[in-house]
N, C-alpha and C positions, 0 to 999 in steps of 0.2 A: 500652562505650557503645553503646546500641542506636540505630539511625537508621532513618528511614522514607524510602522513595523516592517522589517525586512527579514528575509530568511537567507542565511548564508550557508554555503557548503564549504567547509574548510578541511583541507587535507590534514590527516592525523599528525603528520610530522611538522605541521606549521602552526598548530593550535597554540602552543606556548608562546611563540613569537607574536602571533596575532593578539593574544591577551596582553602581552607586554606593550604592544603598539597602542591599544585602546586604553590602557591603564591611565594615561595622562588625560583622558577625556571621560573618565567615569562619571563626572557630574552631568554629562550630556548624553550618556549611553546607559541603557539598562539591559543587562544580559539575563535571559530567562531560558530555562530548559523546557522544551516542548514535551510534556508528559506522553502525548500520543507516540512520539518517536522513541521515547524510552521503552515503552512496552512493545512497539512494533516499528522497526526502522523503515519499513515499507508502507506505513500507515497511509500516507497521502497518495502514494501510487495505487494502493488497493482501493482507496476511496474514489479516485479518478476512474479506475477500471470499473468499479461497481456502477458509477453514474453512466458510463458508456454502455454497460450491459443493459441497464434499465432503458436507456434510450433506444438501443437496438431491439429490445423486446417490444417496446411501445410502437416502433415504426415497422415491425414485422420482419426485420432483417434476420433475427434469430427467434427460435421458438423456445418458450419455457415449458418444461414438462411438469405434469402433475406428479405427486409423489408416487401414485400408482403406475404411471407411465415409466417413471424413472426406475422403480423397483423391477418392473417387467423387463425393461431393456438391460438393466444390470444383471439380472438373473440369466437372461439369454446370453449376454457377453461372458459371464462366468462359466456357463455350460460350454460355450465354444472354446474357451481357454482350457477347460478340463479335458475336453475331447481332443483338442489339438496336441496337448502335452502329456496325455495319458500314455503310459508305457506298459 
């Protein structure tokens, strides 16, 4: 038997009613919890954003810093904050 996979977003206050509705069709429907979403509710959004970031780096839209560049810029930024808010 061939099955298709769908992702549903169900309002919390409707979940019990939804489960009751599909109960009569449990021989045709399999419910599975997505482990990725159990650990991180934004997993797929973050994955999509990461793919976009990689694409932006590859096409030169944004620049990826080396660890040394990042450390230098963060140190500079922290020094600016210290001097700005030093009393």
